C-alpha positions as CSV (number, residue, x, y, z in Angstrom):
1,M,-32.5,18.7,45.7
2,L,-33.3,17.2,42.5
3,H,-30.1,16.6,40.3
4,W,-30.9,16.7,36.4
5,P,-28.1,14.9,34.2
6,F,-26.3,16.4,31.8
7,P,-27.3,17.8,29.1
8,P,-30.4,20.0,30.7
9,P,-33.7,18.3,30.1
10,S,-36.3,19.3,27.5
11,P,-39.2,21.7,28.9
12,L,-41.3,18.5,28.2
13,S,-39.4,16.1,30.2
14,A,-38.6,18.5,32.6
15,G,-42.1,19.1,33.3
16,T,-43.4,15.7,33.2
17,A,-40.9,14.9,35.5
18,T,-41.6,17.9,38.1
19,L,-45.4,16.8,37.6
20,R,-44.9,13.5,38.9
21,T,-43.2,14.5,42.0
22,L,-45.7,16.8,43.1
23,D,-48.2,15.5,45.8
24,E,-51.7,16.4,46.2
25,D,-50.3,19.9,48.1
26,D,-47.9,20.7,45.3
27,Y,-44.6,19.4,47.3
28,I,-41.6,18.2,45.9
29,L,-41.1,15.3,48.1
30,S,-37.8,13.8,49.1
31,G,-39.2,10.3,49.8
32,P,-39.0,8.7,53.2
33,A,-36.0,7.8,55.1
34,R,-35.4,6.3,58.4
35,L,-33.0,8.0,60.8
36,T,-31.9,7.0,64.2
37,T,-29.8,8.6,66.5
38,S,-28.6,8.0,70.2
39,T,-28.2,12.0,70.6
40,A,-30.6,14.4,71.7
41,G,-31.8,15.0,68.1
42,L,-31.3,16.2,64.3
43,V,-30.5,19.7,63.2
44,G,-30.1,21.4,60.0
45,S,-30.0,24.4,58.0
46,T,-33.9,25.2,56.5
47,G,-31.8,26.5,53.4
48,E,-30.8,22.7,53.3
49,I,-34.4,21.6,52.8
50,A,-35.0,24.4,50.3
51,G,-32.1,23.6,48.2
52,R,-30.0,26.6,48.7
53,E,-28.1,28.1,51.7
54,S,-28.8,31.8,51.2
55,G,-30.7,34.4,49.0
56,I,-34.1,32.8,49.9
57,R,-36.9,35.0,48.9
58,E,-39.5,35.6,51.4
59,G,-42.9,34.1,50.5
60,S,-41.4,32.2,47.5
61,I,-40.8,28.7,49.0
62,T,-42.5,26.6,51.7
63,I,-40.5,23.7,53.3
64,R,-42.2,20.8,55.0
65,I,-41.0,18.3,57.6
66,R,-43.5,15.1,57.8
67,V,-43.0,12.7,60.3
68,L,-44.4,9.0,59.1
69,E,-42.9,7.0,62.5
70,G,-41.9,8.1,65.5
71,R,-43.2,8.7,69.2
72,Q,-43.1,11.9,71.8
73,L,-41.5,14.0,69.1
74,F,-41.1,17.8,68.8
75,L,-40.2,19.5,65.3
76,G,-39.3,23.2,65.5
77,V,-37.8,25.8,63.6
78,A,-36.0,28.7,65.1
79,S,-33.3,31.2,64.4
80,R,-29.9,29.8,64.5
81,Q,-28.6,31.9,67.3
82,D,-31.6,30.8,69.5
83,L,-31.3,27.2,68.7
84,D,-27.6,27.1,69.5
85,A,-28.0,28.8,72.6
86,Y,-30.5,26.1,73.4
87,L,-28.6,23.1,72.1
88,G,-25.3,24.3,74.1
89,T,-23.4,21.5,74.6
90,A,-25.7,18.8,74.5
91,R,-24.6,16.3,71.8
92,H,-26.6,16.0,68.6
93,E,-26.4,15.6,64.9
94,I,-26.0,18.0,62.0
95,L,-27.6,17.1,58.9
96,D,-26.3,18.6,55.8
97,D,-25.8,17.9,52.0
98,I,-29.4,16.8,52.0
99,R,-30.4,15.4,48.5
100,Y,-34.1,14.1,47.4
101,D,-35.2,11.1,45.6
102,P,-33.9,9.1,47.7
103,L,-33.7,11.1,50.7
104,E,-29.9,11.1,51.6
105,A,-28.1,13.5,54.1
106,R,-24.6,13.8,55.8
107,R,-24.9,13.3,59.4
108,T,-22.2,15.1,62.0
109,A,-22.2,14.1,65.7
110,V,-21.2,17.2,67.6
111,G,-21.4,18.3,71.6
112,A,-20.9,16.3,74.7
113,A,-23.6,14.6,76.9
114,A,-25.4,17.4,78.6
115,L,-29.2,16.8,79.0
116,L,-31.6,19.4,77.3
117,P,-34.7,20.4,79.2
118,P,-38.3,19.8,77.2
119,P,-37.8,22.0,74.1
120,A,-41.4,23.4,73.8
121,G,-40.7,26.4,76.2
122,A,-37.1,26.8,75.9
123,V,-36.8,28.3,72.7
124,P,-38.8,31.0,70.8
125,W,-39.9,28.6,68.2
126,V,-41.3,30.4,64.8
127,A,-42.9,27.2,63.9
128,S,-43.4,23.8,65.7
129,V,-45.4,20.8,66.5
130,S,-45.2,17.7,68.8
131,G,-46.8,14.4,69.8
132,D,-46.8,11.0,67.8
133,A,-46.2,10.5,64.2
134,P,-47.9,11.8,62.1
135,L,-46.9,15.2,62.3
136,D,-46.5,17.6,59.5
137,L,-44.5,21.0,60.0
138,A,-44.5,23.5,56.9
139,W,-42.9,26.7,57.2
140,Q,-42.3,29.4,54.6
141,P,-38.4,30.4,54.8
142,E,-37.4,34.0,55.9
143,N,-34.5,36.1,55.4
144,G,-32.0,35.1,58.1
145,D,-30.3,32.5,59.3
146,F,-33.0,29.5,60.5
147,A,-32.7,25.9,61.6
148,F,-34.7,23.3,61.9
149,A,-34.8,20.4,64.8
150,I,-36.2,17.1,65.3
151,L,-36.0,16.3,69.0
152,R,-37.8,14.4,71.9
153,S,-40.7,16.2,73.3
154,D,-39.3,15.6,76.8
155,G,-35.9,16.8,75.7
156,Q,-33.9,13.4,76.4
157,P,-31.8,11.9,74.2
158,G,-32.9,8.6,71.4
159,I,-34.5,9.7,68.0
160,D,-35.8,6.9,66.2
161,V,-38.3,8.5,63.1
162,T,-39.2,7.8,59.6
163,L,-39.3,11.2,57.4
164,E,-39.3,13.1,54.5
165,F,-38.5,16.5,53.4
166,G,-40.6,18.5,51.0
167,T,-40.2,22.1,49.2
168,K,-43.0,23.8,47.1
169,F,-41.9,27.0,45.1
170,R,-44.6,29.5,44.1
171,Y,-46.7,28.3,40.9
172,Q,-44.5,25.0,40.7
173,R,-47.6,23.1,39.3
174,G,-48.2,26.0,36.8
175,F,-44.5,26.0,35.4
176,A,-44.7,22.2,35.5
177,I,-47.7,22.1,33.1
178,A,-46.6,25.0,30.9
179,G,-43.0,23.2,30.3
180,I,-45.1,20.3,29.2
181,A,-47.2,22.6,26.9
182,I,-44.0,24.2,25.3
183,G,-42.1,20.9,24.9
184,A,-45.5,19.1,23.1
185,I,-45.4,22.5,21.0
186,L,-41.5,22.3,20.1
187,I,-42.2,18.5,19.0
188,L,-44.9,19.2,16.9
189,V,-43.1,22.2,14.8
190,G,-40.3,19.8,14.7
191,L,-42.1,17.2,13.1
192,L,-43.9,19.8,10.7
193,V,-40.5,21.2,9.7
194,A,-39.3,17.6,9.3
195,V,-42.6,16.7,6.9
196,L,-41.8,20.0,5.1
197,G,-38.5,19.3,4.3
198,I,-39.3,15.6,3.1
199,R,-41.6,17.1,0.3
200,R,-39.0,19.5,-0.8
201,R,-36.6,16.9,-1.6
202,R,-38.9,14.5,-3.7
203,P,-37.9,14.6,-7.1
204,S,-40.3,16.2,-9.5
205,P,-42.0,13.7,-11.8
206,P,-40.9,13.7,-15.6
207,A,-42.6,15.6,-18.3
208,P,-44.8,14.1,-20.8
209,G,-42.8,12.6,-23.7
210,M,-39.4,12.2,-21.5
211,S,-38.1,9.2,-20.2
212,P,-36.3,9.6,-16.8
213,L,-32.1,9.2,-17.0
214,S,-31.2,5.8,-16.3
């Protein structure tokens, strides 16, 4: 996910940076990247998109997979157990260590050369969409081990897509705006303290009939 430099940003800079990254639906987007593979597809943990592997609180996060370019595709989310059973020994790529802005991921090819049946009816998907780009799949992670898959709708190998991931936290825009407001208040308070300090350090004018010391 987004990695702030050290030291941590102020509420103003953090709120401004977050607000600038939000799209019209309040998602923080990874930015687009083209991914091509000769295998059956691309698979990864939904926790990777959300930015953490475990401890996802139901209803607090929505993840998004958007395909901007690509044809005859299938996007789906299923339990890890169901997806692994479907993939079997078919060769596919695992995406992990997913990072945003720009979108980067480690890719590891696993499996052999077994062919897959069309995915739509082969897995009890909890969320799915298929067709030609543009495609948009959004899902609120549940407790448990879930994974996403980017496949061809006919199950054949060979994927060429331009996609981006997105993450939306509950009240994300509100927190960003609150951060900006708090940061602005802190700046104003700091300026006021500085001005008062300068005024206190000014020397008093000499009394009448007295000359200042040289």
